[in-house]
Phi, psi and omega in degrees: 000121186266330184286150176274135177271136180238137179203147173249125182293134179266337179212164184289149174219154187284327181220142182294319182297322178292320180297317180297316180295327177284326181288320180233076188292350177290345180246135186290158177297325179298322179291323175295321179297323177294320177299320180293314180291339178271002178075025185266002181239130178237141173241119182055038176085003181242136178303132189250164178248158181302323185274357180298137175286152176257133180244147179305133180096348177298139177258117185251130173239129187217143171234142179260140172293158178302142179291135177270146176285115184261124179294151182287337180205165179266132181274125175299140179225142182279077178253127182302141177242139173264097187271121177271328180198146175206138167218197185287348188246328183214164182224131174244125184242153171260099184284129177282155173297146179095350181264121176286141185287307184226155182300143177199180181304127181089349182218059180282344180229165175073026181258171177299322179297318176303318180292318180297318180295326177291321183285317189261342192084192183302130174237114184253000183302126177105336175081349179266114184295342179268348182225045184297126176075001184280121182263317180216175183224161171237146175301156182311315186264009173266133181259170169114198190296129171219136181262144175230129177273134181263347179227161178297321178301315180294318180299314182298314183293317182288322177298324178294322178295322177292319180294322180277357179064030175266343172290131184255121182243134179233126181245157168244136180224133172265119186243164176284133175077189181232119177303153183292332179243163183280346180200162178176194177211153174247121179242090184217123180297150187235140171213173180292141181298135185293338181250308181269092194287348177272357181250162172248164181207152173288133188208155172254013182293163183295339180267358182288144181250138184304139180209141180216135178226124173265152183211159172209151181277128177259333185192154178199147170247013180095317179272325177232151176225144176261119182248139167268127184237136178235101178284129178271344175234178185228055181281157178302127178060024190305306184296318180300316181291316182294322180288326172298316179297327177291342182097010181225076181295157180290131179302134180085356181274091183296328182293325186241032169082022182269004178088172185240019182275357171238148185288350178205167175291134184275074180232131187224125176283093192287310184222152171216136180235128179219162171274129182303132187294344181246312185277338183079005181280136176288127183234136176238131179245144181230131177258125178305149179295142176287159186289347183273002177281121181282345177235148181228152184291343181270002176271152176284134178289155180265000000 
């Protein structure tokens, strides 16, 4: 759709993305959210965010990105999986860097979901044909532990643990420099960057969502440091944003100032602990460190 849509809001609404989807129901909310993250929607002449409230009298101008052809189903593909644990209810994988988790625009094939469907057969947990069994996600270039639910019961129970913040996640990150203290935490709300819409940023704005990450230094050579990070919330790019805010961006993270001397951001989902969705037993999974990490936790710090 090339033309710009113009509308004046007649009454208040809690979120702009919901208001847009209600105003023009022929276009999905997901497509409106993409328009918002691409900076294609303005309210009263200012680029708007999905979570912005709509007020009576607001003048909205919006353009939609071209619709992507969405496949009706995901094709199983014989992609090798590094399986850390598997039973009839869940699967824990060690995701390699560079592997996209679920199909999306530009990545309809070659994803972790394509591989899981080949390994497990049909997985219908969750009802979304593009994200079957997906409980949480990792960025394309982040490696390490990721859980997949094989049944609806497992998906519901594990999703509740993530929502209630009882699932415990531990990451390793190689960052630039050496923090002044050996441990600490970053408590900074996060929202989408007002100008660079593909990035997130620490903000005190009304749309920012609370986020907290604790960290401690495991090793350092002065120029680089290996940090153990424990996110207490699960915001988009949270650890990457918080470590940049700390003044020590992740090495290789081009998006958040970590430089380009590594082919990817050196962030690894090291451990994850959850209560088994059926047996109730506490389970902890650990993904071995990838070979591209220049520092390791078993080395003596300098």
